[in-house]
C-alpha positions in Angstrom: -78.7 -113.2 226.7 -75.3 -114.4 225.7 -72.2 -113.3 227.6 -68.9 -112.3 226.2 -68.9 -114.0 222.7 -66.1 -116.1 221.6 -64.4 -114.8 218.5 -66.2 -116.5 215.5 -63.9 -116.8 212.6 -66.2 -118.2 211.5 -76.5 -140.2 195.2 -79.3 -140.9 193.5 -80.2 -138.6 190.5 -83.7 -137.2 190.3 -85.6 -137.2 186.9 -83.8 -135.1 184.3 -86.4 -132.6 184.1 -86.1 -131.8 187.8 -82.2 -131.5 187.4 -82.9 -129.1 184.6 -85.3 -127.0 186.9 -82.6 -126.9 189.6 -80.1 -125.7 187.2 -82.4 -123.0 186.0 -82.9 -122.0 189.6 -79.3 -121.7 190.3 -78.7 -119.6 187.1 -81.5 -117.3 188.4 -83.7 -118.1 185.5 -87.4 -119.0 185.7 -88.5 -122.4 184.3 -90.1 -121.6 181.0 -93.2 -123.7 181.6 -95.2 -123.3 184.9 -95.9 -126.6 186.6 -99.7 -126.1 185.7 -98.9 -126.2 182.0 -96.5 -129.1 181.8 -98.2 -131.7 179.7 -97.2 -135.4 179.7 -95.8 -134.9 176.2 -93.8 -131.9 177.4 -92.5 -133.8 180.2 -91.6 -136.8 178.1 -89.5 -134.6 175.7 -87.7 -133.0 178.6 -86.9 -136.4 180.1 -85.5 -137.6 176.8 -83.5 -134.5 176.1 -79.8 -134.5 176.7 -78.8 -133.0 180.0 -75.7 -132.8 182.1 -75.6 -135.5 184.7 -74.1 -134.6 188.1 -73.5 -137.5 190.4 -72.3 -136.7 194.0 -71.2 -133.2 194.0 -69.2 -133.4 197.3 -67.5 -136.5 195.9 -66.1 -134.5 192.9 -65.1 -131.4 194.8 -61.4 -130.9 195.4 -60.0 -130.8 198.9 -58.7 -127.4 198.5 -60.4 -124.5 196.9 -59.4 -123.3 193.4 -59.6 -119.7 194.6 -59.8 -118.1 198.0 -60.7 -114.3 197.9 -60.5 -112.0 201.0 -63.9 -110.9 202.2 -62.3 -108.1 204.5 -63.1 -104.7 203.1 -61.1 -101.5 203.9 -63.0 -100.8 207.1 -61.8 -104.2 208.5 -65.2 -106.1 208.9 -64.8 -109.8 209.5 -66.7 -113.0 210.0 -68.3 -113.5 206.6 -71.8 -115.0 206.9 -74.1 -114.9 203.8 -73.2 -115.7 200.2 -75.5 -115.0 197.2 -75.0 -115.1 193.5 -76.1 -112.3 191.2 -78.4 -114.1 188.8 -78.7 -114.0 185.0 -80.9 -111.2 183.9 -79.7 -108.7 186.6 -80.0 -105.3 185.0 -76.9 -103.3 184.0 -76.1 -99.8 185.2 -75.0 -100.5 188.8 -72.2 -102.0 190.7 -73.1 -105.7 189.9 -72.8 -108.0 187.1 -74.4 -111.6 186.6 -72.1 -114.1 188.1 -70.8 -111.9 190.9 -71.0 -113.3 194.4 -72.0 -111.0 197.3 -70.8 -111.8 200.9 -72.2 -110.2 204.1 -70.0 -109.5 207.1 -71.4 -110.0 210.6 -68.5 -108.5 212.7 -66.8 -105.1 212.5 -63.1 -104.8 212.9 -63.5 -105.2 216.6 -64.5 -108.7 215.9 -67.6 -108.4 218.0 -70.6 -110.3 216.6 -73.6 -108.4 215.4 -71.5 -105.2 214.4 -70.5 -105.8 210.8 -71.9 -103.3 208.2 -70.5 -104.3 204.7 -71.4 -106.4 201.7 -68.5 -107.0 199.5 -68.6 -108.1 195.9 -66.5 -111.0 194.5 -66.3 -110.8 190.7 -65.6 -113.9 188.6 -62.0 -112.8 188.1 -61.4 -112.6 191.8 -61.5 -108.9 192.3 -63.1 -107.7 195.6 -65.0 -104.5 196.0 -67.4 -103.0 198.5 -71.0 -103.1 197.3 -72.7 -101.6 200.4 -71.4 -100.1 203.7 -74.1 -99.2 206.2 -73.9 -97.5 209.6 -71.9 -99.2 212.1 -73.3 -101.9 214.4 -75.8 -103.6 211.8 -74.6 -107.1 212.0 -75.3 -108.4 208.5 -76.4 -111.9 208.7 -76.7 -114.9 206.4 -80.1 -113.8 205.1 -78.7 -112.5 201.8 -80.4 -112.7 198.3 -80.3 -111.1 194.9 -83.4 -110.4 192.8 -83.4 -110.5 189.0 -85.2 -107.1 189.0 -82.2 -105.5 190.3 -82.4 -105.4 194.1 -80.3 -106.9 197.0 -81.9 -108.0 200.2 -79.8 -108.5 203.5 -81.0 -109.3 207.0 -79.3 -107.7 210.1 -79.2 -108.5 213.7 -77.5 -105.7 215.7 -75.8 -106.1 218.9 -74.4 -103.6 221.6 -71.7 -104.3 224.0 -70.2 -102.9 227.2 -66.6 -101.7 227.6 -65.5 -105.3 228.5 -67.0 -106.8 225.4 -70.0 -108.3 227.1 -73.3 -108.3 225.1 -75.9 -105.7 226.3 -78.5 -105.9 223.8 -79.5 -107.9 220.8 -82.0 -106.2 218.4 -84.9 -107.7 216.4 -83.3 -106.7 213.2 -84.8 -106.0 209.8 -84.4 -106.7 206.1 -82.6 -104.0 204.2 -83.4 -103.5 200.5 -80.7 -102.1 198.3 -80.8 -101.1 194.6 -78.2 -102.2 192.2 -76.0 -99.2 193.0 -75.8 -100.3 196.7 -78.2 -97.6 198.1 -80.8 -98.5 200.7 -84.3 -98.1 199.3 -86.3 -99.8 202.1 -86.0 -101.3 205.5 -88.6 -104.0 206.3 -89.6 -104.7 209.9 -92.4 -106.6 211.6 -92.9 -107.2 215.2 -93.9 -110.7 214.8 -92.8 -111.9 211.3 -89.2 -110.5 211.2 -87.5 -111.4 214.3 -83.8 -112.0 213.8 -83.6 -112.6 210.0 -80.8 -115.2 209.8 -81.2 -117.1 206.5 -83.0 -116.6 203.3 -84.1 -118.4 200.1 -85.8 -116.7 197.1 -88.6 -117.8 194.6 -87.9 -115.2 192.0 -90.2 -114.6 189.1 -89.1 -111.2 187.7 -92.0 -108.8 188.5 -92.8 -110.7 191.5 -90.7 -112.6 194.0 -91.1 -114.4 197.4 -88.5 -114.1 200.1 -88.4 -117.0 202.7 -86.7 -115.7 205.9 -85.7 -117.7 208.8 -86.1 -116.0 212.1 -83.5 -117.2 214.6 -84.8 -115.3 217.6 -88.3 -116.9 217.5 -87.7 -120.1 215.7 -90.0 -119.4 212.7 -89.9 -118.9 208.9 -91.8 -116.1 207.1 -92.7 -115.7 203.4 -92.7 -112.1 202.1 -94.5 -111.7 198.8 -93.0 -108.9 196.8 -94.1 -107.0 193.6 -91.7 -104.9 191.5 -93.6 -102.2 189.5 -92.7 -101.8 185.8 -90.6 -98.7 186.6 -88.2 -101.1 188.5 -87.1 -98.5 191.0 -89.0 -99.7 194.1 -90.5 -102.8 195.7 -94.0 -103.2 197.0 -94.6 -105.6 199.9 -98.0 -107.5 199.1 -98.0 -109.8 202.0 -96.2 -111.5 204.9 -97.1 -114.9 206.3 -95.6 -117.5 208.6 -94.9 -120.7 206.8 -93.3 -122.7 209.5 -92.6 -122.4 213.3 -91.5 -124.3 216.4 -87.7 -124.8 215.5 -85.5 -124.9 218.5 -83.6 -121.6 219.2 -81.5 -120.1 222.0 -78.9 -117.5 222.4 -75.3 -118.9 222.6 -72.2 -117.2 223.9 -69.9 -118.8 221.4 -72.1 -118.6 218.2 -74.4 -115.7 219.0 -77.6 -117.6 218.4 -78.8 -121.1 217.4 -81.8 -121.6 215.5 -83.2 -122.0 212.0 -80.7 -120.8 209.5 -80.1 -122.0 205.9 -83.1 -122.3 203.5 -83.4 -123.8 200.1 -86.5 -123.7 197.9 -87.6 -126.2 195.1 -90.0 -124.3 193.0 -91.0 -127.4 191.0 -92.4 -129.1 194.1 -93.0 -126.1 196.1 -91.0 -127.4 199.1 -89.1 -125.2 201.4 -86.1 -126.9 203.2 -84.8 -125.6 206.6 -81.5 -126.2 208.2 -82.5 -126.0 211.9 -79.1 -125.5 213.6 -80.2 -126.2 217.2 -82.4 -129.1 216.2 -79.3 -130.4 214.3 -81.8 -131.5 211.5 -83.1 -130.6 208.1 -86.9 -130.2 207.7 -89.2 -129.7 204.7 -92.3 -127.5 204.5 -94.8 -128.2 201.7 -96.9 -125.6 199.9 -94.6 -122.8 201.1 -95.2 -120.6 198.1 -98.9 -120.9 198.3 -100.0 -121.2 201.9 -101.8 -118.4 203.6 -100.2 -119.2 206.9 -99.2 -122.4 208.8 -97.5 -123.6 211.9 -95.1 -126.5 212.7 -91.7 -127.4 211.5 -92.8 -129.5 208.6 -91.5 -132.9 207.8 -88.3 -134.2 209.2 -86.0 -134.9 206.2 -82.6 -135.6 207.6 -81.3 -136.1 211.2 -77.9 -137.7 211.3 -75.8 -137.2 214.4 -72.9 -139.1 212.5 -72.5 -136.3 210.0 -74.6 -133.3 211.0 -72.9 -130.9 213.4 -75.1 -127.8 213.5 -76.1 -127.3 209.9 -76.2 -123.6 208.8 -75.9 -122.8 205.0 -78.2 -124.8 202.7 -78.4 -125.2 199.0 -80.3 -127.3 196.3 -77.7 -128.8 193.9 -78.2 -129.6 190.1 -78.5 -133.3 190.8 -81.5 -132.7 193.2 -79.4 -133.3 196.3 -79.1 -130.8 199.2 -75.9 -129.4 200.5 -75.4 -128.0 204.1 -72.4 -126.7 205.9 -71.7 -127.7 209.5 -70.9 -124.7 211.7 -69.9 -127.1 214.7 -72.0 -125.1 217.2 -73.9 -128.3 217.9 -72.6 -131.9 218.2 -69.1 -130.7 217.5 -66.4 -133.2 216.7 -62.7 -131.9 216.3 -62.0 -134.8 213.9 -64.8 -133.7 211.6 -64.5 -129.9 211.4 -66.3 -127.5 209.1 -67.7 -130.0 206.7 -69.9 -129.8 203.6 -72.5 -132.5 203.8 -74.5 -133.9 200.8 -77.8 -135.8 201.3 -80.8 -136.7 199.3 -84.2 -135.1 199.8 -85.4 -138.5 201.0 -82.8 -138.2 203.9 -80.0 -140.5 202.6 -76.3 -139.4 203.2 -74.3 -139.1 200.1 -70.9 -137.6 201.1 -68.9 -135.1 203.1 -66.0 -132.7 202.6 -64.0 -130.9 205.3 -63.9 -127.1 204.1 -61.3 -126.2 206.9 -59.3 -128.2 209.5 -60.6 -125.7 212.1 -64.1 -125.9 213.8 -66.4 -123.1 213.2 -65.2 -122.1 209.7 -68.1 -123.0 207.5 -71.2 -120.9 207.3 -72.7 -119.3 204.1 -73.1 -121.4 200.9 -73.9 -120.4 197.3 -74.0 -122.3 194.1 -73.5 -121.1 190.5 -73.7 -122.9 187.2 -71.8 -121.4 184.1 -70.9 -123.1 181.0 -71.4 -126.6 182.2 -69.4 -125.9 185.3 -70.8 -125.9 188.9 -69.1 -123.5 191.3 -69.6 -124.3 195.1 -68.8 -121.0 196.8 -68.4 -121.1 200.7 -67.5 -118.5 203.2 -64.7 -119.4 205.5 -65.0 -117.7 208.9 -61.5 -118.6 210.0 -59.6 -117.3 207.1 -62.2 -114.5 206.2 -62.4 -115.5 202.6 -64.8 -116.8 200.1 -63.6 -120.2 198.9 -64.4 -121.3 195.4 -64.4 -124.9 194.1 -65.4 -126.0 190.6 -66.6 -129.3 189.0 -67.8 -130.0 185.5 -71.4 -131.2 185.0 
């Protein structure tokens, strides 16, 4: 178990049709034509259609964010971890609107890890509000996602401490499901398949959805198949299966735990990408949406000690590239702190950008496309802010 924790303030374009599919995913929309019904004629029409062309995302981002919004709520929670965009189609009548960005806090005001209990909502105009405040000591993680049906899912890993601030216990955690008003409607647990839910990706199809969850405490990834009844006021868990395993993991006194973290899913190819922090590498699991259970880490996509320094957040960009945030918990270099790295799915380095001059600042990452503008939103654990950068596409 970790001892007393350190304070964590913590390109080549793909075909046009795939870029469009990636953009639909970022907007929270489902591609209009399932892969099994895409005829050659349809694909040709899509390829010839005009589409925004995004070259290197990182190469266009400004060094400084256009907006930095505090993620500290009234109760003083700090150490923002997860970031997730409220998608197009999210129902009205609650606290959220499409385009809002949610941020989960891992630390309470004591700054002890695994004790934060709030999710804050950052509106497009920069207004911050509390979407959810749970009981003290939850430890809300990077596993944060929003379903188009009107639900928010967040992972938690609670920790307890003695009077000297030394870790006493670290819990297995759970997935908390909230409705659009921020009220808890379910709490998913499983002794084998939910073990330190640390990161999340969603394959959202409206009335059904798949949650991919990385488990930092046992080095696995679980897929949770959900069904949303027509009433829309509850969620039914149809199945839970392991889709990947064998990722390196270990408790760490400085960064709480090292293990599989960020996930990004490509629905067009049914590939799940995994940022494995302790391996300092990115892996790809095929058939992630369809498998009935499989083991192994999948294919190694990107292992680059010159640029990777403990990858955490992970996202699929509109140009088909992958973006990851370096948390500096592995292979740290003070001259290359808190960087955003861009690379192709074939493992070619594209570019990098320092998000903060201090190590350990970068963690959760979310992308949003609106009116031909790509927003790259990243949490900053040093300043306790959501930093927003924009580029035209």
